[in-house]
C-alpha positions, -999 to 999 in steps of 0.1 A, spaced: 83 591 -23 121 587 -28 141 559 -47 150 541 -18 115 536 -7 104 526 -43 132 499 -40 123 484 -10 87 484 -20 96 467 -54 120 442 -33 90 433 -11 67 426 -39 93 406 -58 100 384 -27 64 380 -21 58 369 -56 88 345 -55 77 332 -23 40 323 -37 57 308 -71 77 285 -52 49 273 -28 24 269 -58 50 251 -79 60 225 -53 23 223 -39 10 214 -75 41 192 -86 36 173 -53 -1 167 -61 -12 182 -28 -48 187 -28 -74 193 1 -95 162 8 -121 154 -20 -145 130 -5 -152 141 29 -184 123 43 -210 146 61 -231 135 90 -259 151 109 -244 156 143 -278 154 159 -288 121 144 -256 101 154 -280 80 174 -298 67 140 -266 61 122 -256 26 125 -220 32 126 -221 55 155 -251 45 175 -228 18 189 -192 29 184 -172 -3 181 -141 -22 166 -150 -42 135 -129 -69 122 -127 -64 84 -99 -90 77 -92 -110 106 -58 -100 119 -50 -77 93 -76 -48 90 -101 -34 115 -125 -4 114 -129 16 148 -162 36 150 -155 62 175 -174 91 190 -157 120 205 -180 138 229 -176 164 257 -147 151 277 -150 114 265 -143 87 238 -166 62 231 -154 36 232 -129 43 260 -109 12 254 -98 -1 221 -78 -35 215 -63 -44 184 -36 -70 171 0 -57 163 7 -49 125 -30 -48 116 -42 -17 97 -63 3 116 -90 28 102 -105 50 126 -140 68 116 -143 96 141 -173 121 146 -185 145 171 -220 155 180 -211 189 200 -177 206 195 -146 204 181 -121 177 195 -88 166 186 -76 130 183 -40 121 190 -26 88 198 5 96 222 37 84 211 27 82 176 21 104 144 -17 97 145 -34 132 150 -63 148 134 -92 170 142 -128 159 149 -155 185 135 -189 178 141 -208 171 110 -180 154 93 -167 118 96 -127 120 99 -110 90 87 -73 82 96 -54 50 93 -26 35 112 -5 3 117 12 -1 153 42 -26 148 49 -21 188 28 -41 212 17 -20 243 -8 6 256 -11 39 238 -31 70 253 -55 88 230 -61 124 241 -80 154 228 -56 179 219 -82 206 209 -96 226 240 -134 215 244 -144 228 275 -140 225 314 -136 185 313 -112 187 286 -80 177 306 -101 142 315 -107 134 278 -85 102 271 -91 68 259 -69 37 259 -55 19 227 -39 -17 237 -18 -33 207 -14 -72 215 11 -95 201 -7 -118 179 
């Protein structure tokens, strides 16, 4: 191996080490951690879980906070229409009994994956009244393109 090859190999190793050090430093200094409290659920027993046997919108603090229990299943969201007041905190609890689905509220930054066996929790506030589409953005089979729901944000 000649001197130039050794130099380029050393340069490649050095750049890789610097990259990993920078990513590691900023990851730890910002306190980035993987989710710690992930709730699991048996996807075959959703019908016996009181939260998901009848998916619904639950008022926690009237006009201020709501929990939405949602099931993503092959080509549909249950419930497929959700109505909430403007500026309320909405906590979405989502699970799936079958395959991996996506959950994206079009026109917002609300987006997550829904994995069978886990309860995905994501919170949001909507300051603009209107209708928002909820779509699946993970391919889940032949009817994937029809998988949608509607979120209606109403003026209080």
